[in-house]
A tleap script that builds the chain and sets N, CA, C and O, in Angstrom:
source leaprc.protein.ff14SB
mol = sequence {
  NMET PRO ASP LEU PRO SER HIE PRO ASP THR
  GLU ARG GLY ASP GLY PRO ALA ILE ALA GLY
  ARG SER ARG ARG ARG THR LEU LEU ALA LEU
  ALA ALA ALA ALA ALA VAL VAL VAL LEU VAL
  ALA VAL LEU HIE LEU THR GLY VAL ILE GLU
  MET GLY GLY CHIE
}
set mol.1.N position { 83.922 311.408 61.531 }
set mol.1.CA position { 84.746 311.567 63.003 }
set mol.1.C position { 85.078 313.111 62.846 }
set mol.1.O position { 85.862 313.709 62.110 }
set mol.2.N position { 84.289 313.478 63.704 }
set mol.2.CA position { 84.983 315.079 63.926 }
set mol.2.C position { 86.419 315.320 64.600 }
set mol.2.O position { 86.833 314.485 65.404 }
set mol.3.N position { 87.145 316.396 64.298 }
set mol.3.CA position { 88.491 316.644 64.671 }
set mol.3.C position { 89.001 317.022 66.265 }
set mol.3.O position { 88.569 317.724 67.179 }
set mol.4.N position { 90.072 316.215 66.063 }
set mol.4.CA position { 89.772 316.697 67.456 }
set mol.4.C position { 90.396 318.107 68.009 }
set mol.4.O position { 90.978 318.803 67.177 }
set mol.5.N position { 90.329 318.485 69.105 }
set mol.5.CA position { 90.694 319.753 69.676 }
set mol.5.C position { 92.284 320.081 69.727 }
set mol.5.O position { 93.017 319.363 70.407 }
set mol.6.N position { 92.817 321.219 68.967 }
set mol.6.CA position { 93.833 321.717 69.321 }
set mol.6.C position { 93.807 322.230 70.772 }
set mol.6.O position { 92.950 322.856 71.397 }
set mol.7.N position { 94.974 321.780 71.092 }
set mol.7.CA position { 96.001 322.127 72.626 }
set mol.7.C position { 97.004 322.867 71.983 }
set mol.7.O position { 97.564 322.727 70.895 }
set mol.8.N position { 97.107 323.665 72.868 }
set mol.8.CA position { 98.600 325.101 72.625 }
set mol.8.C position { 99.759 323.820 72.671 }
set mol.8.O position { 100.270 323.404 71.631 }
set mol.9.N position { 100.069 323.307 73.910 }
set mol.9.CA position { 101.261 322.692 74.131 }
set mol.9.C position { 101.624 321.600 72.993 }
set mol.9.O position { 102.740 321.088 72.906 }
set mol.10.N position { 100.634 321.332 72.206 }
set mol.10.CA position { 101.354 320.028 71.040 }
set mol.10.C position { 101.128 320.540 69.683 }
set mol.10.O position { 100.759 319.815 68.759 }
set mol.11.N position { 101.445 322.297 69.533 }
set mol.11.CA position { 101.340 322.438 68.341 }
set mol.11.C position { 102.926 322.466 68.270 }
set mol.11.O position { 103.805 322.407 69.129 }
set mol.12.N position { 102.926 322.598 66.652 }
set mol.12.CA position { 104.684 322.410 66.205 }
set mol.12.C position { 105.306 323.957 65.797 }
set mol.12.O position { 106.012 324.186 64.814 }
set mol.13.N position { 104.910 324.831 66.689 }
set mol.13.CA position { 105.240 326.327 66.621 }
set mol.13.C position { 106.757 326.289 67.178 }
set mol.13.O position { 107.355 327.306 66.827 }
set mol.14.N position { 107.472 325.493 67.870 }
set mol.14.CA position { 109.044 325.660 68.444 }
set mol.14.C position { 109.854 324.526 67.255 }
set mol.14.O position { 110.668 323.672 67.607 }
set mol.15.N position { 109.374 324.778 65.688 }
set mol.15.CA position { 110.764 323.872 65.204 }
set mol.15.C position { 112.148 324.390 64.994 }
set mol.15.O position { 113.007 323.535 64.776 }
set mol.16.N position { 112.478 325.527 65.019 }
set mol.16.CA position { 113.820 326.702 64.957 }
set mol.16.C position { 114.212 326.235 66.638 }
set mol.16.O position { 115.375 326.176 67.035 }
set mol.17.N position { 113.585 326.075 67.091 }
set mol.17.CA position { 114.256 325.641 68.645 }
set mol.17.C position { 114.776 324.415 68.174 }
set mol.17.O position { 115.856 324.389 67.583 }
set mol.18.N position { 114.260 323.628 68.333 }
set mol.18.CA position { 114.772 322.098 68.173 }
set mol.18.C position { 116.062 322.165 67.387 }
set mol.18.O position { 117.160 321.825 67.827 }
set mol.19.N position { 115.734 322.796 65.775 }
set mol.19.CA position { 116.761 322.162 65.203 }
set mol.19.C position { 118.141 323.275 65.998 }
set mol.19.O position { 119.278 322.803 66.019 }
set mol.20.N position { 117.977 324.234 66.403 }
set mol.20.CA position { 118.739 325.199 66.960 }
set mol.20.C position { 119.801 324.228 68.039 }
set mol.20.O position { 120.987 324.339 68.352 }
set mol.21.N position { 118.884 323.403 68.349 }
set mol.21.CA position { 119.194 322.346 70.120 }
set mol.21.C position { 120.182 321.515 69.373 }
set mol.21.O position { 121.269 321.201 69.857 }
set mol.22.N position { 119.870 321.244 68.445 }
set mol.22.CA position { 120.796 319.997 67.472 }
set mol.22.C position { 121.898 320.585 66.981 }
set mol.22.O position { 122.950 319.946 67.015 }
set mol.23.N position { 121.876 321.753 66.496 }
set mol.23.CA position { 123.111 322.566 65.675 }
set mol.23.C position { 124.142 322.761 66.848 }
set mol.23.O position { 125.335 322.480 66.961 }
set mol.24.N position { 123.357 323.261 67.553 }
set mol.24.CA position { 124.533 323.733 68.896 }
set mol.24.C position { 125.059 322.346 69.201 }
set mol.24.O position { 126.288 322.315 69.125 }
set mol.25.N position { 124.381 320.935 69.592 }
set mol.25.CA position { 125.248 319.952 70.088 }
set mol.25.C position { 125.898 319.205 68.708 }
set mol.25.O position { 126.691 318.301 68.972 }
set mol.26.N position { 125.695 319.434 67.486 }
set mol.26.CA position { 126.615 319.266 66.747 }
set mol.26.C position { 127.976 320.019 66.653 }
set mol.26.O position { 129.051 319.551 66.276 }
set mol.27.N position { 127.636 321.593 67.180 }
set mol.27.CA position { 128.793 321.955 66.957 }
set mol.27.C position { 129.777 321.976 67.869 }
set mol.27.O position { 130.904 322.408 67.627 }
set mol.28.N position { 129.304 321.379 69.277 }
set mol.28.CA position { 129.672 320.964 69.919 }
set mol.28.C position { 130.584 319.486 70.388 }
set mol.28.O position { 131.691 319.343 70.909 }
set mol.29.N position { 129.696 318.664 70.000 }
set mol.29.CA position { 130.679 317.290 69.236 }
set mol.29.C position { 132.009 317.888 68.539 }
set mol.29.O position { 133.122 317.641 69.002 }
set mol.30.N position { 131.809 318.718 67.356 }
set mol.30.CA position { 132.805 319.108 66.658 }
set mol.30.C position { 134.114 319.471 67.496 }
set mol.30.O position { 135.281 319.119 67.671 }
set mol.31.N position { 133.212 320.351 67.875 }
set mol.31.CA position { 134.661 320.965 68.844 }
set mol.31.C position { 135.350 320.297 69.800 }
set mol.31.O position { 136.522 320.441 70.148 }
set mol.32.N position { 134.291 319.350 70.300 }
set mol.32.CA position { 135.453 318.494 71.364 }
set mol.32.C position { 136.139 317.290 70.260 }
set mol.32.O position { 137.307 317.069 70.582 }
set mol.33.N position { 135.699 316.485 69.070 }
set mol.33.CA position { 136.416 316.178 68.709 }
set mol.33.C position { 138.126 317.025 68.235 }
set mol.33.O position { 139.279 316.698 68.517 }
set mol.34.N position { 137.738 317.835 67.672 }
set mol.34.CA position { 138.802 319.043 67.326 }
set mol.34.C position { 139.855 319.345 68.466 }
set mol.34.O position { 141.061 319.482 68.265 }
set mol.35.N position { 139.356 319.411 69.433 }
set mol.35.CA position { 140.265 319.379 70.870 }
set mol.35.C position { 140.797 318.094 70.908 }
set mol.35.O position { 141.905 317.932 71.419 }
set mol.36.N position { 140.257 317.276 70.504 }
set mol.36.CA position { 140.963 315.564 71.120 }
set mol.36.C position { 142.229 315.879 69.742 }
set mol.36.O position { 143.225 316.555 69.998 }
set mol.37.N position { 142.102 315.556 68.964 }
set mol.37.CA position { 142.766 315.706 67.649 }
set mol.37.C position { 143.983 316.842 68.376 }
set mol.37.O position { 145.117 316.566 68.768 }
set mol.38.N position { 143.357 318.021 68.377 }
set mol.38.CA position { 144.746 318.765 68.214 }
set mol.38.C position { 145.253 318.794 70.614 }
set mol.38.O position { 145.783 319.732 71.210 }
set mol.39.N position { 145.056 318.218 70.875 }
set mol.39.CA position { 145.915 317.822 72.108 }
set mol.39.C position { 146.851 316.589 71.768 }
set mol.39.O position { 148.017 316.676 72.152 }
set mol.40.N position { 146.410 315.313 71.003 }
set mol.40.CA position { 146.938 314.424 70.570 }
set mol.40.C position { 148.171 314.501 69.480 }
set mol.40.O position { 149.115 313.727 69.320 }
set mol.41.N position { 147.806 315.778 68.752 }
set mol.41.CA position { 149.046 316.369 67.994 }
set mol.41.C position { 149.915 316.962 68.825 }
set mol.41.O position { 151.113 316.713 68.688 }
set mol.42.N position { 149.569 317.655 69.611 }
set mol.42.CA position { 150.560 318.241 70.453 }
set mol.42.C position { 151.336 317.803 71.137 }
set mol.42.O position { 152.502 318.162 71.306 }
set mol.43.N position { 150.263 316.248 72.015 }
set mol.43.CA position { 150.772 315.309 72.539 }
set mol.43.C position { 152.345 314.386 72.236 }
set mol.43.O position { 153.394 314.096 72.812 }
set mol.44.N position { 151.725 314.217 71.083 }
set mol.44.CA position { 152.599 314.048 69.677 }
set mol.44.C position { 154.119 314.276 69.348 }
set mol.44.O position { 154.958 313.377 69.406 }
set mol.45.N position { 154.292 315.134 69.118 }
set mol.45.CA position { 154.631 316.848 68.644 }
set mol.45.C position { 155.608 316.700 69.973 }
set mol.45.O position { 156.796 316.429 69.798 }
set mol.46.N position { 155.130 316.866 71.172 }
set mol.46.CA position { 156.355 316.957 72.074 }
set mol.46.C position { 157.259 315.839 72.560 }
set mol.46.O position { 158.386 315.968 73.039 }
set mol.47.N position { 156.676 314.881 72.387 }
set mol.47.CA position { 157.137 313.152 72.164 }
set mol.47.C position { 156.351 312.811 73.834 }
set mol.47.O position { 156.535 311.760 74.446 }
set mol.48.N position { 155.625 313.767 74.246 }
set mol.48.CA position { 154.992 312.584 75.482 }
set mol.48.C position { 154.443 310.923 75.173 }
set mol.48.O position { 154.678 309.835 75.700 }
set mol.49.N position { 153.453 311.470 73.839 }
set mol.49.CA position { 153.088 309.791 73.128 }
set mol.49.C position { 154.028 309.226 71.852 }
set mol.49.O position { 154.307 310.018 70.952 }
set mol.50.N position { 154.386 308.194 71.809 }
set mol.50.CA position { 154.577 308.180 70.528 }
set mol.50.C position { 153.471 307.221 69.539 }
set mol.50.O position { 152.668 306.397 69.977 }
set mol.51.N position { 153.684 307.579 68.138 }
set mol.51.CA position { 152.535 306.682 67.595 }
set mol.51.C position { 153.359 305.438 67.860 }
set mol.51.O position { 154.522 305.551 68.246 }
set mol.52.N position { 152.628 303.908 67.610 }
set mol.52.CA position { 153.353 302.453 67.312 }
set mol.52.C position { 154.299 302.324 68.435 }
set mol.52.O position { 154.768 301.187 68.489 }
set mol.53.N position { 154.863 303.371 69.631 }
set mol.53.CA position { 155.891 303.034 70.862 }
set mol.53.C position { 155.150 302.092 71.959 }
set mol.53.O position { 153.932 301.926 72.026 }
set mol.54.N position { 156.106 301.525 72.783 }
set mol.54.CA position { 154.734 300.849 73.106 }
set mol.54.C position { 155.345 301.116 74.612 }
set mol.54.O position { 154.703 300.781 75.607 }
savepdb mol mol.pdb
quit
C-alpha cells in the first residue's frame, strides 16, 4: 500500500503552540482560584461573611 501524501496543514510542527495554550489556561485557572481564595479570606476577615454563621 503506497504512503499517503503529506499535507502541510496536518503536520505536527505546531507542538509548542498547543502546549503554550494549555500552560496559559492552567496559569489562568490557578490565578482565578487564588483570587477567589483571597477574596473569601478578605471578606471573612472584615466580617462580611462568617464561617458557620447563618
